[in-house]
C-alpha positions as CSV (number, residue, x, y, z in Angstrom):
1,X,43.2,112.3,82.2
2,X,47.0,111.7,83.0
3,X,47.9,112.0,86.4
4,X,50.3,114.9,87.0
5,X,53.8,113.5,88.0
6,X,56.0,116.7,87.7
7,X,58.7,116.5,90.1
8,X,61.2,118.9,91.8
9,X,64.6,118.0,92.9
10,X,65.0,118.5,96.8
11,X,67.9,118.2,99.3
12,X,67.2,115.6,102.1
13,X,67.2,118.6,104.6
14,X,63.9,119.8,103.0
15,X,62.0,116.7,103.4
16,X,59.3,116.4,106.2
17,X,56.3,113.9,106.8
18,X,53.6,114.0,103.9
19,X,56.2,114.8,101.2
20,X,56.0,112.1,98.4
21,X,59.5,111.2,96.7
22,X,61.1,109.3,94.3
23,X,64.7,108.0,95.0
24,X,66.9,108.5,92.2
25,X,69.3,105.3,92.8
26,X,68.7,101.6,92.0
27,X,66.2,99.8,93.9
28,X,68.8,97.6,95.5
29,X,71.1,100.4,96.7
30,X,68.7,101.9,99.3
31,X,66.8,100.4,102.3
32,X,63.3,100.8,101.2
33,X,60.7,98.6,99.4
34,X,59.7,101.1,96.9
35,X,61.6,103.7,94.8
36,X,58.7,106.0,95.5
37,X,56.3,106.5,98.4
38,X,55.0,109.4,100.7
39,X,57.3,110.0,103.8
40,X,55.3,109.0,106.8
41,X,57.8,109.2,109.7
42,X,61.2,111.1,110.6
43,X,63.0,107.8,110.7
44,X,62.5,107.6,106.9
45,X,64.2,110.9,106.6
46,X,67.1,109.5,108.8
47,X,67.3,106.4,106.7
48,X,67.9,108.6,103.5
49,X,70.6,110.4,105.4
50,X,72.2,107.2,106.5
51,X,72.0,105.6,103.1
52,X,74.1,108.7,101.8
53,X,71.3,109.5,99.5
54,X,72.0,113.5,98.9
55,X,68.7,114.4,96.9
56,X,65.4,113.1,96.1
57,X,62.6,114.2,93.6
58,X,59.5,115.4,95.3
59,X,56.1,114.9,93.5
60,X,53.7,117.7,94.8
61,X,50.6,116.3,93.3
62,X,50.8,113.3,95.4
63,X,52.1,114.9,98.5
64,X,50.1,116.0,101.5
65,X,52.6,118.5,102.9
66,X,55.1,120.8,101.1
67,X,58.7,120.7,101.2
68,X,60.5,122.7,104.1
69,X,61.6,126.2,103.0
70,X,65.1,127.0,102.2
71,X,66.4,129.4,104.8
72,X,68.3,132.1,103.2
73,X,71.5,133.3,104.6
74,X,71.8,130.0,106.8
75,X,74.1,127.2,106.7
76,X,71.9,124.1,106.3
77,X,72.5,121.7,109.0
78,X,72.9,118.1,108.5
79,X,72.2,115.9,111.6
80,X,75.1,113.6,112.0
81,X,72.9,110.6,112.2
82,X,74.9,108.6,109.8
83,X,77.5,107.9,112.5
84,X,74.8,105.5,114.2
85,X,74.2,103.0,111.2
86,X,71.9,100.6,113.4
87,X,68.6,101.9,112.0
88,X,69.9,101.4,108.4
89,X,71.6,97.8,109.2
90,X,68.2,96.8,110.8
91,X,66.0,98.2,107.8
92,X,68.4,96.5,105.0
93,X,68.1,93.3,107.1
94,X,64.2,93.8,107.1
95,X,64.3,94.5,103.4
96,X,66.4,91.2,102.6
97,X,63.5,89.2,104.6
98,X,60.8,91.0,102.9
99,X,62.4,90.1,99.4
100,X,62.9,86.6,100.5
101,X,59.1,86.6,101.6
102,X,58.0,88.2,98.2
103,X,60.0,85.6,96.3
104,X,58.0,82.7,98.3
105,X,55.0,84.5,97.7
106,X,55.6,84.4,93.8
107,X,56.3,80.6,94.3
108,X,53.0,80.0,96.1
109,X,51.1,82.2,93.2
110,X,52.7,80.2,90.3
111,X,51.8,76.9,92.2
112,X,48.3,78.1,92.7
113,X,48.1,79.3,88.9
114,X,49.6,75.7,88.1
115,X,46.9,74.0,90.2
116,X,44.4,76.3,88.7
117,X,45.4,75.6,85.1
118,X,45.3,71.7,85.8
119,X,42.0,72.2,87.2
120,X,40.7,74.4,84.4
121,X,41.9,71.5,81.7
122,X,40.1,68.8,83.8
123,X,36.9,71.1,83.5
124,X,37.3,71.6,79.9
125,X,38.0,67.9,79.4
126,X,34.8,66.7,81.1
127,X,32.7,69.4,79.3
128,X,34.0,68.0,76.0
129,X,32.7,64.8,77.1
130,X,29.5,65.6,78.5
131,X,27.0,65.3,75.6
132,X,28.6,62.0,74.4
133,X,29.8,60.2,77.5
134,X,28.0,61.9,80.5
135,X,28.6,59.3,83.0
136,X,32.3,59.4,82.4
137,X,32.3,63.2,82.4
138,X,30.7,63.7,85.7
139,X,32.3,61.0,87.4
140,X,35.4,62.8,86.6
141,X,33.9,65.9,88.1
142,X,33.3,64.0,91.2
143,X,36.9,62.9,91.6
144,X,37.9,66.6,90.9
145,X,35.7,67.6,93.7
146,X,36.9,64.8,96.2
147,X,40.5,66.1,96.0
148,X,39.4,69.9,96.3
149,X,37.3,69.2,99.4
150,X,40.0,67.3,101.0
151,X,42.3,70.3,100.3
152,X,40.1,72.8,101.7
153,X,39.1,71.0,104.8
154,X,42.7,70.4,105.4
155,X,43.4,74.1,105.8
156,X,42.7,76.3,109.0
157,X,43.1,79.5,107.0
158,X,41.9,79.6,103.3
159,X,44.1,81.6,100.9
160,X,42.2,83.2,98.0
161,X,44.2,84.1,94.8
162,X,43.5,85.9,91.9
163,X,44.8,83.9,89.0
164,X,45.9,85.3,85.7
165,X,43.7,83.9,83.0
166,X,42.1,85.8,80.1
167,X,38.7,85.0,79.8
168,X,36.7,84.5,76.6
169,X,33.0,85.5,76.8
170,X,31.6,82.2,75.6
171,X,34.1,80.0,77.8
172,X,32.2,79.0,81.0
173,X,35.1,76.9,82.4
174,X,36.5,79.8,84.3
175,X,33.3,80.9,85.7
176,X,32.3,77.3,86.9
177,X,35.8,76.9,88.8
178,X,35.2,80.2,90.7
179,X,31.7,79.6,91.5
180,X,32.8,76.1,92.7
181,X,35.7,77.6,94.8
182,X,33.7,80.6,96.3
183,X,30.6,78.3,97.1
184,X,32.9,75.6,99.0
185,X,34.6,78.7,100.9
186,X,31.3,79.8,102.2
187,X,30.4,76.4,103.0
188,X,33.4,76.1,105.2
189,X,32.9,79.5,106.7
190,X,29.2,78.3,107.7
191,X,30.6,75.0,109.3
192,X,29.0,72.8,106.9
193,X,30.1,69.0,106.4
194,X,32.4,67.5,104.3
195,X,29.7,66.2,102.3
196,X,27.8,69.4,102.0
197,X,30.8,71.2,101.1
198,X,31.7,68.5,98.2
199,X,27.9,68.9,97.2
200,X,28.5,73.0,96.8
201,X,31.5,72.4,94.9
202,X,30.1,69.7,92.6
203,X,26.9,72.0,91.7
204,X,29.2,74.9,91.2
205,X,31.2,73.1,88.8
206,X,28.4,71.7,86.9
207,X,25.7,74.3,87.3
208,X,25.9,75.7,83.7
209,X,26.4,72.5,81.8
210,X,22.7,72.8,80.2
211,X,23.9,75.7,78.4
212,X,25.8,73.2,76.1
213,X,22.5,72.6,74.6
214,X,21.8,76.5,73.8
215,X,22.9,77.6,70.6
216,X,25.6,80.4,70.8
217,X,23.5,82.7,68.7
218,X,21.2,83.2,71.6
219,X,24.1,84.9,73.4
220,X,25.7,86.7,70.6
221,X,22.9,87.4,67.7
222,X,21.3,90.7,68.2
223,X,18.7,89.6,65.7
224,X,17.1,87.4,68.5
225,X,14.5,88.9,70.3
226,X,15.2,89.7,73.9
227,X,11.9,87.6,75.0
228,X,13.1,84.6,73.0
229,X,16.7,84.9,74.3
230,X,15.3,85.1,77.9
231,X,12.9,82.1,77.5
232,X,15.7,79.7,75.9
233,X,18.5,81.0,78.3
234,X,16.3,80.5,81.5
235,X,15.8,76.8,80.3
236,X,19.5,75.8,81.2
237,X,19.0,74.8,84.8
238,X,16.4,72.2,83.3
239,X,18.9,71.0,80.6
240,X,21.8,70.6,83.3
241,X,19.6,68.2,85.2
242,X,18.9,66.1,81.9
243,X,22.6,65.5,81.8
244,X,22.9,64.8,85.5
245,X,20.1,62.5,85.3
246,X,22.1,60.0,83.2
247,X,24.5,59.6,86.2
248,X,23.1,57.7,89.1
249,X,25.9,58.4,91.6
250,X,25.1,62.2,91.7
251,X,23.0,62.6,94.8
252,X,19.8,64.3,95.1
253,X,21.3,67.3,96.9
254,X,23.7,68.3,94.1
255,X,20.8,67.8,91.7
256,X,18.5,70.6,93.7
257,X,21.4,72.8,94.1
258,X,22.1,73.0,90.2
259,X,18.5,73.1,89.1
260,X,17.8,75.9,91.7
261,X,20.9,78.0,91.3
262,X,18.9,81.0,89.6
263,X,16.3,81.0,92.2
264,X,15.9,83.8,94.9
265,X,14.7,84.0,98.4
266,X,11.9,86.4,97.5
267,X,10.5,84.0,94.8
268,X,11.5,86.2,91.8
269,X,14.2,83.8,90.4
270,X,13.8,80.9,87.7
271,X,12.8,78.2,86.6
272,X,9.9,77.9,89.4
273,X,10.1,81.0,91.2
274,X,10.3,79.0,94.7
275,X,10.8,81.0,97.9
276,X,13.6,80.5,100.4
277,X,11.3,78.1,102.3
278,X,10.9,75.8,99.4
279,X,14.4,75.7,98.4
280,X,17.2,73.6,99.4
281,X,19.0,75.0,102.3
282,X,22.3,75.7,100.4
283,X,20.9,76.7,96.9
284,X,21.0,80.3,97.6
285,X,25.0,79.8,98.3
286,X,25.4,78.9,94.7
287,X,22.8,81.4,93.5
288,X,24.5,84.4,95.5
289,X,28.0,83.3,94.2
290,X,26.8,83.0,90.6
291,X,25.4,86.4,90.9
292,X,28.5,87.9,92.3
293,X,30.7,86.3,89.6
294,X,28.2,87.6,86.7
295,X,28.4,91.2,88.3
296,X,32.2,90.9,88.0
297,X,32.2,89.6,84.6
298,X,29.1,90.0,82.7
299,X,28.6,89.2,78.9
300,X,28.8,93.0,78.3
301,X,32.1,93.8,79.7
302,X,31.1,97.6,79.8
303,X,28.7,96.7,82.6
304,X,31.6,95.1,84.6
305,X,31.8,95.8,88.4
306,X,34.9,95.5,90.4
307,X,34.9,92.7,92.9
308,X,34.4,95.5,95.9
309,X,31.7,97.0,94.0
310,X,30.0,93.7,93.3
311,X,30.1,92.5,97.0
312,X,28.8,96.0,98.1
313,X,25.8,95.7,95.6
314,X,24.9,92.4,97.0
315,X,24.9,93.6,100.4
316,X,23.5,96.9,100.1
317,X,20.8,96.3,97.3
318,X,20.1,92.6,96.9
319,X,19.9,91.4,100.4
320,X,16.2,90.3,99.7
321,X,17.2,87.9,97.3
322,X,19.5,85.7,99.5
323,X,19.9,84.1,103.1
324,X,21.2,86.9,105.4
325,X,23.6,84.5,107.1
326,X,24.9,83.0,104.0
327,X,25.6,86.5,102.5
328,X,27.2,87.7,105.8
329,X,29.5,84.6,105.7
330,X,30.3,85.6,102.0
331,X,31.2,89.1,102.8
332,X,33.1,87.8,105.8
333,X,35.1,85.6,103.5
334,X,36.0,88.1,100.9
335,X,36.6,91.0,103.2
336,X,36.4,94.7,102.5
337,X,39.0,94.3,99.8
338,X,38.3,91.2,97.7
339,X,41.0,89.9,95.4
340,X,40.9,92.1,92.3
341,X,40.1,95.2,94.0
342,X,42.3,98.3,93.0
343,X,43.4,100.2,96.3
344,X,45.1,103.5,97.2
345,X,48.0,102.8,99.8
346,X,48.8,105.1,102.6
347,X,52.4,105.7,101.0
348,X,50.9,107.1,98.0
349,X,50.9,104.1,95.6
350,X,48.4,102.2,93.8
351,X,47.9,98.5,93.9
352,X,45.6,95.6,93.3
353,X,44.7,92.9,95.7
354,X,45.7,89.6,94.7
355,X,45.4,87.2,97.7
356,X,43.3,87.3,100.8
357,X,43.9,85.2,103.7
358,X,40.5,84.7,105.3
359,X,41.8,85.1,109.0
360,X,43.3,88.6,108.2
361,X,40.9,90.1,105.9
362,X,42.2,93.8,106.7
363,X,45.6,92.9,105.4
364,X,45.7,91.2,102.1
365,X,48.5,90.8,99.8
366,X,48.8,93.7,97.2
367,X,50.8,93.9,93.9
368,X,52.0,97.7,93.7
369,X,52.4,99.6,90.5
370,X,55.8,101.1,90.0
371,X,56.7,102.4,86.5
372,X,60.4,101.7,87.0
373,X,59.7,98.0,87.9
374,X,58.6,95.6,85.0
375,X,55.3,94.1,85.9
376,X,56.5,90.4,86.2
377,X,58.8,91.7,88.9
378,X,56.3,94.3,90.6
379,X,56.6,94.1,94.4
380,X,53.9,92.0,96.2
381,X,53.3,93.2,99.6
382,X,51.9,91.3,102.4
383,X,50.3,94.1,104.4
384,X,50.0,91.7,107.5
385,X,53.5,92.4,108.0
386,X,54.1,95.7,106.7
387,X,53.5,99.2,107.8
388,X,51.8,99.9,104.6
389,X,48.1,100.2,105.1
390,X,45.2,100.6,102.5
391,X,43.5,103.9,102.3
392,X,40.7,103.3,100.1
393,X,39.3,101.1,97.2
394,X,39.6,102.8,94.2
395,X,37.2,102.7,91.1
396,X,38.7,101.8,88.0
397,X,37.5,104.9,86.2
398,X,39.7,106.8,88.7
399,X,42.7,105.2,87.8
400,X,45.1,106.2,84.9
401,X,45.1,103.6,82.1
402,X,49.0,102.9,82.2
403,X,48.4,101.9,85.8
404,X,45.4,99.6,85.2
405,X,47.2,98.2,82.2
406,X,50.0,97.5,84.6
407,X,47.8,95.9,87.2
408,X,45.7,94.4,84.7
409,X,42.4,94.1,86.9
410,X,40.1,92.8,84.0
411,X,42.3,89.6,83.1
412,X,42.5,88.4,86.5
413,X,38.8,87.6,87.9
414,X,39.3,83.9,88.4
415,X,39.5,82.6,91.8
416,X,41.6,79.8,93.3
417,X,41.9,78.6,96.8
418,X,45.6,77.6,97.9
């Protein structure tokens, strides 16, 4: 159902807190970060006057208050606030700083995406070699992991980005990188050693290589019985170890993490149905991240959940499958609003969380929808330094299609750490 965005023209004198407005001038001709927003303070109305904006357009469907009535027979009194332009000058200065910060943020995201694409290329390269030259391929993976581990340990605060990379259902490389990154992030949160974090990353990167031995028909052919499909697919952890066993330099901990990445604490997993006390202490980290990723990006896209929904589902419905301390560390690492979460802001706008600083979980960076701004120029707001806050996470079903197309949450479910 299309959102009702009908608007009415109003003079500035009829504005009050709660009215959602559109400013009918160029973005660079006013002191606000957005062309449209809900008024949250009287000082915003003062700023409109000081900027010599005579009228705006109000959108009743997005407002929480009505415009002030026109008083018949009385001259509208305009407060001569424009004489003191200190507030306006300060706000314009703030906006300039915000624009510079936004440009810096875009550069950081581009650098992160460049690093991600580089890592993705290396993973694809080693995967293509795994069957013919397993020793070389897995040694390459260990070199990649050494670099990643060093980078992660060097940072006090981990910055988790969403990166724009459309996934192919049969392309497991993005999944491997996300499992690798998130597992290492949890390892750091838990205070694990450098070697243990590296083991988690290596296992995350290589956990599904056994699927290379499984013909694609078992994933795509509807004529294959579900029982046969289940039997064959559940062999992939053992197939992965068959590859790994060809490489003497891979340690025993990594091998266990890989073969146990579908095991659960209650013994309901596979291939051996082991309970937590029989598992490697960190196997459930990889298992948990693997499930989270598959909830976000299943083979059947119609069953996909948002990052926020996936995390909530793990915590509320799947606690018995995982280690409670590790699950808590995962939740604390991603926060209430994980990257990829669609959110409603308190200024009436809609955005998507694109970056989470693990030290400031309630104030992620959000890309904001504005139909007047091209998507590649969309405002990216660091909520840690803004008065704008998140009111709630949104279900994709509740968001208009044109807004979802702009924010594009489905094509951005790959994670990378800055």
